[in-house]
Structures are given as structure tokens and as C-alpha cells.
C-alpha positions as CSV (number, residue, x, y, z in Angstrom):
1,X,0.0,0.0,0.0
2,X,1.3,3.5,-0.8
3,X,0.0,5.8,1.9
4,X,1.1,8.9,-0.1
5,X,-1.1,8.0,-3.0
6,X,-4.1,7.4,-0.8
7,X,-3.6,10.7,1.1
8,X,-3.1,12.6,-2.2
9,X,-6.3,11.0,-3.6
10,X,-8.3,11.9,-0.5
11,X,-7.0,15.4,-0.3
12,X,-9.2,16.6,-3.1
13,X,-12.9,17.3,-2.4
14,X,-14.0,16.2,-5.9
15,X,-12.3,12.9,-5.5
16,X,-13.9,12.5,-2.1
17,X,-17.2,13.2,-3.7
18,X,-16.6,10.6,-6.3
19,X,-15.9,8.1,-3.6
20,X,-19.1,9.1,-1.8
21,X,-21.0,8.5,-5.0
22,X,-19.5,5.0,-5.4
23,X,-20.2,4.3,-1.7
24,X,-23.9,5.2,-2.3
25,X,-24.1,3.0,-5.4
26,X,-21.2,1.0,-6.8
27,X,-20.7,0.1,-10.4
28,X,-21.2,3.5,-12.0
29,X,-20.1,4.5,-15.5
30,X,-18.1,7.5,-16.3
31,X,-21.2,9.2,-17.7
32,X,-23.1,8.6,-14.5
33,X,-20.3,10.0,-12.4
34,X,-19.8,12.9,-14.7
35,X,-23.4,13.9,-14.5
36,X,-23.0,14.5,-10.7
37,X,-20.1,16.9,-11.0
38,X,-19.7,20.3,-12.6
39,X,-16.6,19.6,-14.6
40,X,-15.7,18.2,-17.9
41,X,-15.6,14.5,-18.8
42,X,-11.8,14.8,-19.1
43,X,-11.6,16.3,-15.6
44,X,-13.6,13.5,-14.1
45,X,-11.4,11.0,-15.9
46,X,-8.3,12.6,-14.4
47,X,-9.7,12.3,-10.9
48,X,-10.7,8.7,-11.4
49,X,-7.1,8.0,-12.6
50,X,-5.7,9.3,-9.4
51,X,-8.2,7.2,-7.4
52,X,-7.3,4.1,-9.4
53,X,-3.6,4.8,-8.8
54,X,-4.3,4.8,-5.1
55,X,-6.3,1.6,-5.5
56,X,-9.4,3.4,-4.1
57,X,-11.4,2.7,-7.3
58,X,-11.3,-0.5,-9.4
59,X,-12.9,-0.9,-12.8
60,X,-14.4,-3.7,-14.7
61,X,-15.6,-3.8,-18.3
62,X,-19.2,-4.9,-18.9
63,X,-19.7,-5.0,-22.6
64,X,-18.9,-1.5,-23.9
65,X,-19.2,0.1,-20.5
66,X,-16.4,0.5,-17.9
67,X,-17.9,0.3,-14.4
68,X,-16.2,1.9,-11.4
69,X,-16.3,0.4,-8.0
70,X,-15.2,1.6,-4.6
71,X,-12.3,-0.2,-2.9
72,X,-12.5,0.8,0.8
73,X,-9.6,-1.4,1.9
74,X,-6.9,1.4,1.5
75,X,-9.0,3.8,3.6
76,X,-9.3,1.2,6.3
77,X,-5.6,0.6,6.2
78,X,-5.0,4.3,6.6
79,X,-7.5,4.3,9.5
80,X,-5.8,1.4,11.2
81,X,-2.3,2.8,10.7
82,X,-2.8,6.5,11.4
83,X,-6.1,7.2,13.1
84,X,-7.1,4.2,15.3
85,X,-4.0,4.4,17.5
86,X,-4.8,8.0,18.4
87,X,-8.3,7.2,19.4
88,X,-7.2,4.5,21.9
89,X,-8.2,4.8,25.6
90,X,-4.8,6.1,26.5
91,X,-5.0,9.0,24.0
92,X,-8.6,9.7,25.2
93,X,-7.5,9.8,28.9
94,X,-4.6,12.1,28.1
95,X,-6.9,14.5,26.2
96,X,-9.4,14.5,29.1
97,X,-6.5,15.3,31.5
98,X,-5.3,18.1,29.2
99,X,-8.7,19.7,29.2
100,X,-9.0,19.4,33.0
101,X,-5.6,21.0,33.5
102,X,-6.5,23.8,31.2
103,X,-9.7,24.5,33.0
104,X,-7.9,24.9,36.4
105,X,-5.4,27.5,35.0
């Protein structure tokens, strides 16, 4: 997994919107995705290419159509590696202590 590619892909609001669309309904065509965004077909294709490079979107041909599917595994790996450890009980307890100490000052 390449964390940098995933973070780069998630950094753009249009790409996050595309992922949200695929989360809501997988297996969309480029035309379907394009109709939801105010950008050119070429612009949507460029965003999808970045998402595919990060392995967040996978495609499959179905006849003449190319269908796009969400692959949430890299997002979960980012969560497990970078987010989950900071939401542990220890981190929560330290944050509570910090707030309590700041209130007494």
C-alpha cells in the first residue's frame, strides 16, 4: 500500500465526492459520475485515474461500458495505521487530563 497516493487522492474534495457517490451505489459508469459533477468529462477521468492509482477505485468492463467500484480497503488501512492508534483509551485519557488541567489554570 502506498500511503502517499491514498492521502493525495483523499486530499481533493472532488475525489472524495466521487468516492461518496460510489459508496452510495457501486458500479457506475463515467457518464453517471460525470453527471454528478460540474466539470468536464476529461476532468472526471483525471480524478478517477488518481483514485485508481491509489487503489481506491477499481474498474471492470461490462460490454462496452467501464464500471467503477469503490475499494475501501486502503482507507481502512490508513485508519488502522494513522487514526485508530490516536483514538485509543490512553489517548482519550490524556486528552481529558489536558482539558481538566487547562480549566484549572
